[in-house]
Structures are given as C-alpha cells and as structure tokens.
C-alpha positions in Angstrom: 2.6 212.6 236.8 3.2 216.5 237.2 4.4 218.8 234.1 7.9 219.3 233.8 9.1 222.7 233.9 10.9 223.5 230.2 14.3 224.0 231.8 13.7 220.4 233.2 12.9 218.7 229.8 15.8 220.7 228.4 18.1 218.9 231.0 16.5 215.5 230.3 16.6 215.9 226.5 20.4 217.0 226.9 21.2 214.1 229.1 19.6 211.5 227.0 16.8 210.3 228.9 14.1 211.6 226.6 14.2 212.0 222.8 12.9 215.3 220.9 9.4 213.8 220.2 8.6 213.6 224.3 10.7 217.2 224.7 8.1 218.8 222.2 5.0 216.6 223.3 5.8 217.5 227.2 6.4 221.2 226.3 4.5 224.1 226.1 4.9 224.1 222.2 3.0 221.0 221.9 -0.2 222.0 220.6 2.2 224.5 218.0 4.3 221.3 217.0 0.9 219.1 216.3 -0.4 222.0 214.6 2.9 222.2 212.8 2.9 218.6 211.7 -0.7 218.5 210.5 -0.1 221.6 208.3 2.8 219.8 206.5 0.9 216.4 206.5 3.3 214.6 208.6 3.1 212.3 211.6 4.7 213.7 214.8 7.7 211.7 215.1 11.6 211.9 216.5 12.9 213.2 213.3 10.1 215.9 212.7 10.2 217.0 216.5 13.9 217.3 216.2 13.5 219.4 212.8 10.7 221.9 214.6 12.8 222.1 217.7 15.9 223.1 215.7 13.8 225.6 214.0 11.9 226.9 216.4 14.9 227.4 218.5 16.9 229.4 216.1 14.1 231.8 215.4 13.6 232.5 219.3 17.4 233.2 219.8 17.2 235.3 216.5 14.4 237.6 217.9 15.9 237.7 221.5 18.9 238.9 219.7 17.0 241.6 217.9 14.6 242.4 220.8 18.0 242.8 223.4 18.2 246.5 223.7 22.0 245.9 224.1 22.5 244.5 220.7 23.3 248.0 219.4 20.6 248.9 217.3 18.2 250.4 219.5 20.9 252.9 220.7 
C-alpha cells in the first residue's frame, strides 16, 4: 500500500474513515509520536494519538502565526 499524503490522511480522519492512531502512525510524524509515547511511558492508543495530534496542531498553528510576516509584528 502506498503511503498517503498528509492531506489525504486529514480527509480520511475528518470523514471518520480512520482514527487518530492510524492517522499518527501513517503520517510523517509517526516517529515523533512513538518517541513521545515512550518518553511519557504510555502505549500508543487512540486517546494518546488524539492528544498528541491536538497538542502538535496547536503548536504548529501558533508557530505559523508567529512566523507569518503579515501578522504585523515584523512590520
């Protein structure tokens, strides 16, 4: 099976065709997620994958906002 692109995975997740665990394990962030689980002493699960996804999405959105030159702090 070919590796799905991030946008395809997001669409499958939003449509309810896959869960957060499969999303994380098939994404480019799989290694980071598994390392995070090991660091925190938890098993990869639907719940931990959803938590990790939520936390990393918030972090990425905040970084994108700060890095956006149109945001106003760089003008």
